[in-house]
N, CA, C and O atoms as a GROMACS GRO file, in nm:
protein
  400
    1MET      N    1   8.439   8.232   9.762
    1MET     CA    2   8.476   8.348   9.685
    1MET      C    3   8.502   8.306   9.541
    1MET      O    4   8.556   8.199   9.514
    2SER      N    5   8.463   8.392   9.452
    2SER     CA    6   8.485   8.362   9.311
    2SER      C    7   8.621   8.409   9.265
    2SER      O    8   8.690   8.483   9.336
    3ARG      N    9   8.659   8.367   9.148
    3ARG     CA   10   8.783   8.413   9.086
    3ARG      C   11   8.756   8.549   9.023
    3ARG      O   12   8.644   8.578   8.979
    4PHE      N   13   8.857   8.630   9.019
    4PHE     CA   14   8.846   8.762   8.958
    4PHE      C   15   8.938   8.768   8.837
    4PHE      O   16   9.053   8.724   8.843
    5ALA      N   17   8.887   8.823   8.729
    5ALA     CA   18   8.963   8.829   8.604
    5ALA      C   19   9.075   8.932   8.609
    5ALA      O   20   9.172   8.923   8.535
    6SER      N   21   9.060   9.031   8.698
    6SER     CA   22   9.159   9.138   8.706
    6SER      C   23   9.151   9.204   8.843
    6SER      O   24   9.055   9.184   8.918
    7PHE      N   25   9.253   9.282   8.874
    7PHE     CA   26   9.250   9.358   8.998
    7PHE      C   27   9.136   9.460   8.995
    7PHE      O   28   9.073   9.486   9.097
    8ARG      N   29   9.111   9.516   8.879
    8ARG     CA   30   9.001   9.613   8.865
    8ARG      C   31   8.867   9.550   8.905
    8ARG      O   32   8.782   9.616   8.964
    9ALA      N   33   8.849   9.424   8.872
    9ALA     CA   34   8.726   9.353   8.910
    9ALA      C   35   8.728   9.317   9.059
    9ALA      O   36   8.622   9.311   9.122
   10PHE      N   37   8.846   9.294   9.115
   10PHE     CA   38   8.859   9.253   9.254
   10PHE      C   39   8.841   9.369   9.352
   10PHE      O   40   8.783   9.351   9.459
   11TYR      N   41   8.890   9.487   9.317
   11TYR     CA   42   8.896   9.598   9.413
   11TYR      C   43   8.760   9.637   9.471
   11TYR      O   44   8.753   9.663   9.592
   12PRO      N   45   8.650   9.642   9.395
   12PRO     CA   46   8.520   9.671   9.459
   12PRO      C   47   8.483   9.566   9.564
   12PRO      O   48   8.428   9.600   9.669
   13PHE      N   49   8.514   9.440   9.537
   13PHE     CA   50   8.492   9.334   9.636
   13PHE      C   51   8.577   9.362   9.760
   13PHE      O   52   8.528   9.351   9.873
   14TYR      N   53   8.703   9.397   9.739
   14TYR     CA   54   8.795   9.426   9.849
   14TYR      C   55   8.739   9.539   9.936
   14TYR      O   56   8.738   9.528  10.059
   15LEU      N   57   8.694   9.646   9.874
   15LEU     CA   58   8.639   9.759   9.951
   15LEU      C   59   8.514   9.718  10.028
   15LEU      O   60   8.491   9.764  10.140
   16ASP      N   61   8.433   9.632   9.968
   16ASP     CA   62   8.312   9.584  10.036
   16ASP      C   63   8.346   9.503  10.161
   16ASP      O   64   8.270   9.502  10.257
   17GLU      N   65   8.461   9.437  10.159
   17GLU     CA   66   8.507   9.359  10.274
   17GLU      C   67   8.571   9.448  10.381
   17GLU      O   68   8.613   9.398  10.486
   18HIS      N   69   8.580   9.577  10.356
   18HIS     CA   70   8.643   9.673  10.447
   18HIS      C   71   8.549   9.792  10.473
   18HIS      O   72   8.590   9.907  10.462
   19ARG      N   73   8.425   9.763  10.506
   19ARG     CA   74   8.326   9.869  10.527
   19ARG      C   75   8.335   9.931  10.665
   19ARG      O   76   8.306  10.050  10.681
   20HIS      N   77   8.374   9.854  10.763
   20HIS     CA   78   8.377   9.904  10.901
   20HIS      C   79   8.490  10.005  10.917
   20HIS      O   80   8.604   9.975  10.883
   21PRO      N   81   8.460  10.125  10.968
   21PRO     CA   82   8.565  10.228  10.978
   21PRO      C   83   8.681  10.187  11.069
   21PRO      O   84   8.795  10.227  11.043
   22VAL      N   85   8.656  10.111  11.173
   22VAL     CA   86   8.766  10.068  11.261
   22VAL      C   87   8.858   9.973  11.185
   22VAL      O   88   8.980   9.978  11.201
   23SER      N   89   8.801   9.887  11.104
   23SER     CA   90   8.881   9.795  11.023
   23SER      C   91   8.970   9.873  10.926
   23SER      O   92   9.088   9.843  10.911
   24ARG      N   93   8.912   9.973  10.861
   24ARG     CA   94   8.992  10.056  10.769
   24ARG      C   95   9.103  10.128  10.845
   24ARG      O   96   9.215  10.138  10.796
   25ARG      N   97   9.073  10.178  10.963
   25ARG     CA   98   9.175  10.246  11.044
   25ARG      C   99   9.287  10.149  11.082
   25ARG      O  100   9.405  10.184  11.074
   26LEU      N  101   9.251  10.030  11.121
   26LEU     CA  102   9.352   9.930  11.157
   26LEU      C  103   9.439   9.894  11.038
   26LEU      O  104   9.560   9.880  11.052
   27HIS      N  105   9.378   9.881  10.921
   27HIS     CA  106   9.457   9.854  10.800
   27HIS      C  107   9.554   9.970  10.774
   27HIS      O  108   9.670   9.948  10.740
   28PHE      N  109   9.504  10.091  10.789
   28PHE     CA  110   9.588  10.208  10.764
   28PHE      C  111   9.705  10.215  10.863
   28PHE      O  112   9.818  10.240  10.824
   29ILE      N  113   9.676  10.191  10.990
   29ILE     CA  114   9.781  10.192  11.093
   29ILE      C  115   9.883  10.082  11.064
   29ILE      O  116  10.004  10.104  11.072
   30GLY      N  117   9.834   9.964  11.029
   30GLY     CA  118   9.925   9.854  10.996
   30GLY      C  119  10.013   9.886  10.877
   30GLY      O  120  10.131   9.852  10.877
   31SER      N  121   9.957   9.950  10.776
   31SER     CA  122  10.036   9.986  10.658
   31SER      C  123  10.141  10.092  10.692
   31SER      O  124  10.253  10.086  10.643
   32CYS      N  125  10.105  10.188  10.777
   32CYS     CA  126  10.203  10.287  10.823
   32CYS      C  127  10.317  10.216  10.898
   32CYS      O  128  10.434  10.249  10.879
   33GLY      N  129  10.280  10.121  10.982
   33GLY     CA  130  10.380  10.044  11.055
   33GLY      C  131  10.472   9.966  10.962
   33GLY      O  132  10.592   9.958  10.986
   34VAL      N  133  10.414   9.910  10.857
   34VAL     CA  134  10.495   9.837  10.758
   34VAL      C  135  10.598   9.930  10.696
   34VAL      O  136  10.716   9.895  10.687
   35LEU      N  137  10.555  10.047  10.654
   35LEU     CA  138  10.648  10.142  10.591
   35LEU      C  139  10.759  10.181  10.688
   35LEU      O  140  10.875  10.190  10.650
   36LEU      N  141  10.723  10.204  10.812
   36LEU     CA  142  10.822  10.241  10.914
   36LEU      C  143  10.922  10.127  10.936
   36LEU      O  144  11.043  10.150  10.941
   37LEU      N  145  10.872  10.006  10.951
   37LEU     CA  146  10.959   9.892  10.978
   37LEU      C  147  11.047   9.856  10.858
   37LEU      O  148  11.160   9.810  10.876
   38VAL      N  149  10.997   9.875  10.737
   38VAL     CA  150  11.080   9.853  10.619
   38VAL      C  151  11.193   9.957  10.616
   38VAL      O  152  11.307   9.925  10.583
   39ALA      N  153  11.160  10.081  10.652
   39ALA     CA  154  11.263  10.185  10.659
   39ALA      C  155  11.368  10.150  10.764
   39ALA      O  156  11.488  10.168  10.741
   40VAL      N  157  11.325  10.099  10.879
   40VAL     CA  158  11.418  10.058  10.983
   40VAL      C  159  11.509   9.946  10.931
   40VAL      O  160  11.630   9.947  10.955
   41ALA      N  161  11.450   9.850  10.860
   41ALA     CA  162  11.529   9.739  10.805
   41ALA      C  163  11.636   9.790  10.708
   41ALA      O  164  11.748   9.741  10.708
   42ILE      N  165  11.600   9.889  10.629
   42ILE     CA  166  11.695   9.945  10.533
   42ILE      C  167  11.805  10.023  10.605
   42ILE      O  168  11.923  10.005  10.578
   43VAL      N  169  11.765  10.110  10.697
   43VAL     CA  170  11.862  10.195  10.768
   43VAL      C  171  11.958  10.111  10.852
   43VAL      O  172  12.078  10.137  10.855
   44ARG      N  173  11.903  10.013  10.920
   44ARG     CA  174  11.987   9.929  11.007
   44ARG      C  175  12.055   9.815  10.933
   44ARG      O  176  12.147   9.752  10.985
   45GLY      N  177  12.012   9.791  10.811
   45GLY     CA  178  12.071   9.682  10.734
   45GLY      C  179  12.045   9.546  10.792
   45GLY      O  180  12.126   9.454  10.778
   46HIS      N  181  11.929   9.531  10.856
   46HIS     CA  182  11.896   9.404  10.920
   46HIS      C  183  11.761   9.355  10.868
   46HIS      O  184  11.658   9.414  10.899
   47PRO      N  185  11.760   9.248  10.789
   47PRO     CA  186  11.636   9.201  10.729
   47PRO      C  187  11.534   9.145  10.828
   47PRO      O  188  11.418   9.124  10.791
   48GLY      N  189  11.574   9.120  10.951
   48GLY     CA  190  11.479   9.071  11.051
   48GLY      C  191  11.362   9.165  11.073
   48GLY      O  192  11.253   9.123  11.110
   49TRP      N  193  11.387   9.294  11.050
   49TRP     CA  194  11.279   9.392  11.064
   49TRP      C  195  11.169   9.371  10.960
   49TRP      O  196  11.055   9.413  10.980
   50LEU      N  197  11.204   9.306  10.849
   50LEU     CA  198  11.102   9.279  10.747
   50LEU      C  199  10.998   9.179  10.797
   50LEU      O  200  10.881   9.188  10.761
   51LEU      N  201  11.042   9.085  10.881
   51LEU     CA  202  10.944   8.993  10.942
   51LEU      C  203  10.851   9.069  11.036
   51LEU      O  204  10.732   9.042  11.042
   52ALA      N  205  10.909   9.165  11.109
   52ALA     CA  206  10.826   9.248  11.196
   52ALA      C  207  10.726   9.329  11.113
   52ALA      O  208  10.611   9.347  11.154
   53ALA      N  209  10.770   9.377  10.997
   53ALA     CA  210  10.680   9.453  10.908
   53ALA      C  211  10.564   9.365  10.862
   53ALA      O  212  10.449   9.407  10.860
   54LEU      N  213  10.596   9.243  10.824
   54LEU     CA  214  10.493   9.148  10.780
   54LEU      C  215  10.393   9.122  10.893
   54LEU      O  216  10.272   9.124  10.870
   55GLY      N  217  10.444   9.098  11.014
   55GLY     CA  218  10.356   9.075  11.129
   55GLY      C  219  10.271   9.196  11.162
   55GLY      O  220  10.153   9.183  11.196
   56CYS      N  221  10.329   9.313  11.152
   56CYS     CA  222  10.256   9.436  11.180
   56CYS      C  223  10.142   9.456  11.081
   56CYS      O  224  10.027   9.479  11.120
   57GLY      N  225  10.173   9.446  10.953
   57GLY     CA  226  10.071   9.467  10.851
   57GLY      C  227   9.956   9.369  10.862
   57GLY      O  228   9.839   9.409  10.866
   58TYR      N  229   9.988   9.242  10.866
   58TYR     CA  230   9.882   9.142  10.872
   58TYR      C  231   9.816   9.138  11.010
   58TYR      O  232   9.696   9.112  11.020
   59GLY      N  233   9.891   9.164  11.115
   59GLY     CA  234   9.833   9.163  11.249
   59GLY      C  235   9.721   9.265  11.264
   59GLY      O  236   9.611   9.231  11.307
   60PHE      N  237   9.750   9.389  11.228
   60PHE     CA  238   9.647   9.493  11.237
   60PHE      C  239   9.529   9.462  11.146
   60PHE      O  240   9.413   9.477  11.185
   61ALA      N  241   9.559   9.419  11.024
   61ALA     CA  242   9.452   9.391  10.928
   61ALA      C  243   9.361   9.277  10.976
   61ALA      O  244   9.239   9.287  10.968
   62TRP      N  245   9.421   9.172  11.025
   62TRP     CA  246   9.341   9.057  11.067
   62TRP      C  247   9.260   9.085  11.192
   62TRP      O  248   9.150   9.030  11.207
   63VAL      N  249   9.309   9.167  11.282
   63VAL     CA  250   9.226   9.209  11.396
   63VAL      C  251   9.102   9.281  11.343
   63VAL      O  252   8.991   9.258  11.391
   64GLY      N  253   9.122   9.367  11.243
   64GLY     CA  254   9.008   9.436  11.182
   64GLY      C  255   8.906   9.341  11.123
   64GLY      O  256   8.786   9.361  11.138
   65HIS      N  257   8.954   9.238  11.057
   65HIS     CA  258   8.862   9.142  10.995
   65HIS      C  259   8.792   9.056  11.099
   65HIS      O  260   8.669   9.042  11.094
   66PHE      N  261   8.865   8.998  11.190
   66PHE     CA  262   8.806   8.902  11.282
   66PHE      C  263   8.718   8.967  11.388
   66PHE      O  264   8.619   8.907  11.430
   67PHE      N  265   8.751   9.088  11.433
   67PHE     CA  266   8.677   9.150  11.542
   67PHE      C  267   8.579   9.258  11.499
   67PHE      O  268   8.484   9.286  11.572
   68PHE      N  269   8.599   9.319  11.384
   68PHE     CA  270   8.511   9.428  11.343
   68PHE      C  271   8.432   9.395  11.217
   68PHE      O  272   8.310   9.415  11.214
   69GLU      N  273   8.498   9.346  11.115
   69GLU     CA  274   8.427   9.309  10.992
   69GLU      C  275   8.352   9.178  11.009
   69GLU      O  276   8.249   9.155  10.946
   70LYS      N  277   8.406   9.091  11.095
   70LYS     CA  278   8.349   8.957  11.116
   70LYS      C  279   8.350   8.877  10.985
   70LYS      O  280   8.254   8.806  10.953
   71ASN      N  281   8.460   8.891  10.911
   71ASN     CA  282   8.473   8.815  10.787
   71ASN      C  283   8.614   8.758  10.778
   71ASN      O  284   8.700   8.787  10.861
   72ARG      N  285   8.634   8.678  10.678
   72ARG     CA  286   8.764   8.614  10.658
   72ARG      C  287   8.847   8.700  10.562
   72ARG      O  288   8.797   8.737  10.456
   73PRO      N  289   8.971   8.732  10.596
   73PRO     CA  290   9.052   8.816  10.507
   73PRO      C  291   9.064   8.757  10.367
   73PRO      O  292   9.079   8.636  10.350
   74ALA      N  293   9.056   8.843  10.268
   74ALA     CA  294   9.067   8.800  10.128
   74ALA      C  295   9.205   8.742  10.099
   74ALA      O  296   9.224   8.673   9.999
   75THR      N  297   9.301   8.769  10.186
   75THR     CA  298   9.438   8.718  10.170
   75THR      C  299   9.439   8.566  10.154
   75THR      O  300   9.523   8.512  10.081
   76PHE      N  301   9.348   8.498  10.220
   76PHE     CA  302   9.348   8.352  10.218
   76PHE      C  303   9.309   8.296  10.080
   76PHE      O  304   9.355   8.188  10.042
   77GLN      N  305   9.226   8.368  10.007
   77GLN     CA  306   9.183   8.321   9.875
   77GLN      C  307   9.250   8.395   9.760
   77GLN      O  308   9.270   8.338   9.652
   78HIS      N  309   9.285   8.520   9.782
   78HIS     CA  310   9.342   8.605   9.677
   78HIS      C  311   9.462   8.682   9.732
   78HIS      O  312   9.454   8.804   9.748
   79PRO      N  313   9.572   8.614   9.762
   79PRO     CA  314   9.683   8.680   9.831
   79PRO      C  315   9.744   8.798   9.755
   79PRO      O  316   9.776   8.900   9.816
   80PHE      N  317   9.761   8.786   9.625
   80PHE     CA  318   9.826   8.894   9.550
   80PHE      C  319   9.733   9.013   9.531
   80PHE      O  320   9.774   9.127   9.551
   81TYR      N  321   9.610   8.987   9.493
   81TYR     CA  322   9.513   9.096   9.479
   81TYR      C  323   9.488   9.163   9.613
   81TYR      O  324   9.474   9.285   9.620
   82SER      N  325   9.482   9.086   9.719
   82SER     CA  326   9.458   9.141   9.851
   82SER      C  327   9.573   9.231   9.894
   82SER      O  328   9.551   9.339   9.950
   83PHE      N  329   9.696   9.187   9.870
   83PHE     CA  330   9.813   9.268   9.902
   83PHE      C  331   9.808   9.401   9.826
   83PHE      O  332   9.832   9.508   9.882
   84ALA      N  333   9.777   9.392   9.697
   84ALA     CA  334   9.765   9.514   9.616
   84ALA      C  335   9.650   9.600   9.667
   84ALA      O  336   9.661   9.723   9.672
   85GLY      N  337   9.540   9.537   9.704
   85GLY     CA  338   9.424   9.611   9.756
   85GLY      C  339   9.457   9.689   9.881
   85GLY      O  340   9.409   9.801   9.899
   86ASP      N  341   9.539   9.630   9.968
   86ASP     CA  342   9.581   9.702  10.090
   86ASP      C  343   9.648   9.834  10.054
   86ASP      O  344   9.619   9.937  10.114
   87TRP      N  345   9.738   9.829   9.957
   87TRP     CA  346   9.815   9.949   9.923
   87TRP      C  347   9.733  10.048   9.840
   87TRP      O  348   9.754  10.168   9.853
   88VAL      N  349   9.643  10.001   9.757
   88VAL     CA  350   9.556  10.092   9.684
   88VAL      C  351   9.461  10.161   9.782
   88VAL      O  352   9.438  10.281   9.771
   89MET      N  353   9.406  10.085   9.877
   89MET     CA  354   9.318  10.146   9.977
   89MET      C  355   9.396  10.246  10.062
   89MET      O  356   9.345  10.353  10.093
   90PHE      N  357   9.519  10.212  10.100
   90PHE     CA  358   9.604  10.304  10.177
   90PHE      C  359   9.621  10.435  10.100
   90PHE      O  360   9.606  10.543  10.157
   91TRP      N  361   9.653  10.426   9.972
   91TRP     CA  362   9.671  10.544   9.889
   91TRP      C  363   9.540  10.620   9.874
   91TRP      O  364   9.539  10.744   9.877
   92ASP      N  365   9.428  10.549   9.858
   92ASP     CA  366   9.298  10.615   9.848
   92ASP      C  367   9.262  10.689   9.976
   92ASP      O  368   9.200  10.795   9.972
   93ILE      N  369   9.300  10.633  10.090
   93ILE     CA  370   9.276  10.700  10.219
   93ILE      C  371   9.361  10.827  10.226
   93ILE      O  372   9.312  10.933  10.266
   94LEU      N  373   9.488  10.817  10.188
   94LEU     CA  374   9.575  10.935  10.190
   94LEU      C  375   9.522  11.048  10.101
   94LEU      O  376   9.534  11.166  10.134
   95ARG      N  377   9.464  11.010   9.988
   95ARG     CA  378   9.412  11.110   9.894
   95ARG      C  379   9.272  11.157   9.929
   95ARG      O  380   9.217  11.243   9.861
   96GLY      N  381   9.212  11.101  10.035
   96GLY     CA  382   9.079  11.142  10.075
   96GLY      C  383   8.966  11.078   9.997
   96GLY      O  384   8.852  11.121  10.008
   97ARG      N  385   8.996  10.978   9.918
   97ARG     CA  386   8.891  10.908   9.841
   97ARG      C  387   8.813  10.811   9.928
   97ARG      O  388   8.698  10.777   9.898
   98ILE      N  389   8.875  10.765  10.036
   98ILE     CA  390   8.810  10.676  10.132
   98ILE      C  391   8.824  10.741  10.269
   98ILE      O  392   8.932  10.786  10.307
   99ARG      N  393   8.716  10.744  10.341
   99ARG     CA  394   8.716  10.806  10.473
   99ARG      C  395   8.749  10.706  10.581
   99ARG      O  396   8.709  10.589  10.576
  100LEU      N  397   8.822  10.752  10.680
  100LEU     CA  398   8.849  10.669  10.796
  100LEU      C  399   8.738  10.695  10.891
  100LEU      O  400   8.736  10.637  11.000
   0.00000   0.00000   0.00000
């Protein structure tokens, strides 16, 4: 993978790595789970739920990559852009810009 000068340059690559609809659905489900588990951590005042949120988000996403996309998650080469890409794609799905 090449280096990207900006997130704007990275995001089209990110979307290309998430073409399979099941993979996008898994990412969306994982992101919903992350939001729920972060809320639980805040309400209960127990940071251990944040580890569960991390496992939920990456667990669903990586299943999508390894079993449906058949590619390696961008997280391994571009962790910050990939994290941002997850949330931009999540927002784009909510707004109907990306179809599940």
